[in-house]
C-alpha positions as CSV (number, residue, x, y, z in Angstrom):
1,X,-22.3,76.6,-1.2
2,X,-20.2,73.9,0.5
3,X,-21.0,73.1,4.1
4,X,-20.4,70.2,6.4
5,X,-23.6,68.9,7.9
6,X,-22.9,66.8,11.0
7,X,-25.1,66.0,14.0
8,X,-24.4,68.6,16.7
9,X,-23.3,66.0,19.3
10,X,-20.9,64.4,16.8
11,X,-19.5,67.8,15.8
12,X,-19.0,68.8,19.4
13,X,-17.3,65.6,20.3
14,X,-15.0,65.9,17.4
15,X,-14.2,69.5,18.1
16,X,-13.4,68.8,21.8
17,X,-11.2,65.9,20.9
18,X,-9.2,68.0,18.5
19,X,-9.1,71.0,20.8
20,X,-7.3,69.2,23.5
21,X,-5.2,66.8,21.3
22,X,-1.4,67.1,21.4
23,X,-0.1,70.0,19.4
24,X,1.6,67.7,16.9
25,X,-0.5,65.4,14.8
26,X,-0.1,61.7,15.4
27,X,2.8,60.3,13.4
28,X,1.8,58.6,10.2
29,X,-1.7,60.1,10.1
30,X,-2.5,62.0,7.0
31,X,-6.1,63.3,6.7
32,X,-5.6,64.7,3.2
33,X,-6.7,61.7,1.2
34,X,-10.0,61.6,3.1
35,X,-10.4,65.3,2.7
36,X,-9.9,65.0,-1.1
37,X,-12.8,62.5,-1.1
38,X,-15.1,64.5,1.2
39,X,-14.5,68.0,-0.2
40,X,-13.5,67.3,-3.8
41,X,-15.3,64.0,-4.5
42,X,-11.9,62.3,-5.2
43,X,-11.4,64.4,-8.3
44,X,-7.8,64.1,-9.6
45,X,-5.5,66.9,-8.8
46,X,-2.5,68.3,-10.7
47,X,0.6,69.9,-9.3
48,X,-0.3,73.6,-8.8
49,X,3.3,75.0,-8.4
50,X,3.0,77.0,-11.6
51,X,-0.7,78.0,-11.0
52,X,-0.9,79.1,-7.4
53,X,1.2,79.9,-4.3
54,X,0.3,79.8,-0.7
55,X,2.2,82.0,1.8
56,X,2.0,81.4,5.6
57,X,4.5,81.6,8.4
58,X,6.2,78.3,9.2
59,X,5.6,79.0,13.0
60,X,2.6,81.1,13.9
61,X,3.1,83.9,16.4
62,X,-0.6,83.7,17.3
63,X,-2.5,80.6,16.3
64,X,-5.8,82.4,16.3
65,X,-4.8,85.0,13.7
66,X,-2.4,83.3,11.2
67,X,-1.9,85.3,8.0
68,X,-2.4,83.5,4.7
69,X,-1.9,84.9,1.2
70,X,-2.9,83.1,-2.0
71,X,-1.4,84.3,-5.3
72,X,-2.1,83.4,-8.9
73,X,1.1,82.4,-10.8
74,X,-0.6,82.2,-14.2
75,X,1.2,84.2,-16.9
76,X,-0.8,86.9,-18.7
77,X,-0.4,84.9,-21.9
78,X,-2.2,81.9,-20.3
79,X,-5.7,81.6,-21.6
80,X,-6.9,79.8,-18.5
81,X,-8.1,81.6,-15.4
82,X,-8.7,80.6,-11.8
83,X,-12.4,80.1,-11.1
84,X,-12.2,79.1,-7.4
85,X,-9.7,78.5,-4.7
86,X,-10.4,76.3,-1.7
87,X,-8.3,76.7,1.4
88,X,-8.1,73.5,3.6
89,X,-6.4,73.4,7.0
90,X,-6.0,69.7,7.3
91,X,-5.9,69.2,11.1
92,X,-8.6,71.8,12.0
93,X,-11.9,70.6,13.4
94,X,-13.7,71.8,10.2
95,X,-10.8,71.6,7.7
96,X,-12.4,73.5,4.8
97,X,-11.5,77.0,6.0
98,X,-12.8,79.0,3.0
99,X,-13.8,78.8,-0.7
100,X,-13.1,81.8,-2.8
101,X,-15.0,82.3,-6.0
102,X,-13.3,84.8,-8.3
103,X,-15.3,87.1,-10.6
104,X,-15.0,86.2,-14.2
105,X,-13.9,89.7,-15.3
106,X,-12.3,90.9,-12.1
107,X,-8.8,89.3,-12.6
108,X,-8.2,88.7,-8.9
109,X,-4.6,87.7,-8.6
110,X,-4.0,87.9,-4.8
111,X,-6.1,87.2,-1.7
112,X,-5.0,87.6,1.9
113,X,-6.9,86.8,5.1
114,X,-6.3,85.5,8.7
115,X,-7.2,82.0,9.9
116,X,-7.2,79.9,13.0
117,X,-4.8,76.9,13.1
118,X,-5.6,74.3,15.8
119,X,-2.6,71.9,15.4
120,X,0.6,71.4,13.5
121,X,-0.7,70.9,10.1
122,X,-0.4,70.8,6.3
123,X,-2.4,73.6,4.7
124,X,-3.6,73.0,1.1
125,X,-4.9,75.4,-1.5
126,X,-6.8,73.9,-4.4
127,X,-7.4,76.0,-7.5
128,X,-10.1,75.1,-10.0
129,X,-9.3,76.5,-13.5
130,X,-11.4,77.1,-16.5
131,X,-9.9,74.1,-18.1
132,X,-11.9,72.0,-15.6
133,X,-8.8,70.7,-13.7
134,X,-7.9,71.1,-10.1
135,X,-4.4,72.2,-9.1
136,X,-3.0,71.9,-5.5
137,X,-0.2,73.4,-3.5
138,X,0.6,73.0,0.2
139,X,2.6,74.4,3.1
140,X,3.2,73.3,6.7
141,X,2.3,75.5,9.7
142,X,3.4,75.0,13.3
143,X,0.6,76.3,15.6
144,X,-1.6,75.1,18.4
145,X,-5.0,75.9,19.9
146,X,-6.1,78.6,17.5
147,X,-9.7,77.4,17.3
148,X,-10.2,77.3,21.1
149,X,-8.3,80.5,21.9
150,X,-10.4,83.1,23.8
151,X,-11.7,86.0,21.7
152,X,-9.6,89.1,21.7
153,X,-12.6,91.3,22.5
154,X,-15.0,91.0,25.4
155,X,-18.6,89.8,24.5
156,X,-20.1,93.3,24.8
157,X,-17.5,94.9,22.6
158,X,-17.8,92.1,20.1
159,X,-21.6,92.5,20.0
160,X,-21.4,96.2,19.5
161,X,-19.1,95.7,16.4
162,X,-21.2,93.1,14.7
163,X,-21.9,94.1,11.1
164,X,-19.6,97.1,11.1
165,X,-17.8,97.3,7.8
166,X,-14.7,99.1,6.6
167,X,-13.4,99.5,3.1
168,X,-9.9,100.6,2.1
169,X,-8.2,101.3,-1.2
170,X,-4.4,101.1,-1.3
171,X,-2.2,103.4,-3.4
172,X,-1.1,101.7,-6.7
173,X,2.0,102.3,-8.7
174,X,1.7,104.2,-12.0
175,X,1.6,100.8,-13.8
176,X,-1.4,99.9,-11.6
177,X,-3.2,103.1,-12.5
178,X,-2.6,102.5,-16.2
179,X,-3.7,98.8,-16.2
180,X,-6.6,99.3,-13.8
181,X,-5.2,97.0,-11.2
182,X,-6.3,97.9,-7.7
183,X,-5.7,96.6,-4.2
184,X,-8.4,96.9,-1.6
185,X,-9.4,95.5,1.8
186,X,-12.8,94.8,3.3
187,X,-13.2,94.2,7.1
188,X,-16.3,93.0,8.9
189,X,-16.8,93.3,12.6
190,X,-17.9,89.9,13.9
191,X,-16.8,87.5,16.7
192,X,-16.7,84.5,14.3
193,X,-17.1,82.2,17.3
194,X,-15.7,78.8,16.5
195,X,-17.8,76.7,18.9
196,X,-14.6,75.7,20.7
197,X,-14.1,78.8,22.8
198,X,-15.1,78.8,26.5
199,X,-16.9,81.6,28.3
200,X,-14.5,82.6,31.0
201,X,-17.4,83.4,33.4
202,X,-19.8,80.5,32.9
203,X,-17.2,78.0,31.8
204,X,-19.6,76.9,29.1
205,X,-18.7,76.6,25.4
206,X,-19.8,79.6,23.3
207,X,-21.9,78.4,20.3
208,X,-20.4,78.6,16.8
209,X,-21.5,81.9,15.2
210,X,-19.6,83.2,12.2
211,X,-19.8,84.9,8.8
212,X,-20.4,82.1,6.3
213,X,-20.8,84.3,3.1
214,X,-19.2,87.5,2.0
215,X,-19.8,88.9,-1.5
216,X,-17.8,91.8,-3.0
217,X,-18.8,93.5,-6.2
218,X,-18.3,96.6,-8.3
219,X,-21.4,98.1,-9.8
220,X,-23.1,94.7,-9.6
221,X,-20.3,92.7,-11.2
222,X,-18.8,90.1,-8.9
223,X,-15.2,90.7,-7.8
224,X,-14.9,88.0,-5.1
225,X,-17.2,85.8,-2.9
226,X,-16.1,83.9,0.1
227,X,-17.8,80.9,1.8
228,X,-16.2,80.8,5.2
229,X,-16.3,78.6,8.3
230,X,-15.0,78.5,11.9
231,X,-11.4,78.7,10.8
232,X,-11.7,82.4,9.7
233,X,-10.4,84.6,12.5
234,X,-12.5,87.1,14.5
235,X,-13.4,90.3,12.7
236,X,-12.8,88.8,9.2
237,X,-10.8,90.9,6.7
238,X,-10.0,90.2,3.1
239,X,-7.3,92.0,1.2
240,X,-7.2,91.4,-2.6
241,X,-6.1,92.8,-5.9
242,X,-8.5,93.1,-8.8
243,X,-9.0,95.0,-12.0
244,X,-11.5,97.9,-12.0
245,X,-14.2,97.9,-14.6
246,X,-14.7,101.6,-14.2
247,X,-17.4,101.2,-11.5
248,X,-18.4,104.1,-9.3
249,X,-19.4,102.0,-6.3
250,X,-18.0,99.1,-4.4
251,X,-20.5,96.9,-2.6
252,X,-20.1,94.3,0.2
253,X,-22.8,91.9,1.5
254,X,-22.1,89.6,4.5
255,X,-24.3,86.9,5.9
256,X,-23.8,85.0,9.2
257,X,-25.0,81.7,10.6
258,X,-27.8,83.3,12.5
259,X,-29.3,84.8,9.3
260,X,-28.1,88.4,9.8
261,X,-27.3,90.2,6.6
262,X,-25.0,93.2,6.5
263,X,-24.5,95.4,3.5
264,X,-22.5,98.5,2.7
265,X,-21.6,100.7,-0.4
266,X,-18.6,102.9,-0.8
267,X,-17.2,105.1,-3.6
268,X,-15.0,102.7,-5.6
269,X,-12.1,105.2,-5.5
270,X,-12.3,105.9,-1.8
271,X,-12.0,104.3,1.7
272,X,-14.4,104.5,4.6
273,X,-16.8,102.8,7.1
């Protein structure tokens, strides 16, 4: 599991500096080379245009809930498969937003979620394939203040929803039914506090508190696991396509930074809470 370990005083100072920085990054400053070194150990990257796409709005309506969709572009005839996808929001206080590990037999081809964007920024998606190579694509998003934006729910409401899970299956076309391809969504109630938000009553910063691991499986076989950070929006939700292995149950397990563990099972063909 990839995490950034920094002294709390250093992290707070960096977060505050970024939170109140101008919306547009300083001209000429490109953090990406340093992030390649810190996150990927300077491993060489190939152009991922034919491997992966990243879809985000050019200008975000709400910087605290910016939709992002990652899609595989590998052809069915390609013997390679995507093992992991790392989402990096270059100008965020903690740039590595999430790392998705795809189940070996689940054939996950699309992943959607919502993220916080703190500044005008490049957003990179890096796919690791079974050929051992890294492939990168990027887009640019205009947004400001997403990491420090107040929570949508009041603290009592947010606390009452912690750990509540919902699972939804979406109707597939006849081709999907024949091929076993399914589309589903898992939602977890959690404030996912970034550490940059201020309590409107006490005027103190709310400590970071977020889901840092979500694992989704069908009858014990991994579909998708997510290592998340402060850039994932409040009440995390993940929508994805996958191939059913005939499982009867779908299982979700979430862990947060305070050690809480939340689990739920649903019939694989249904939806529910």
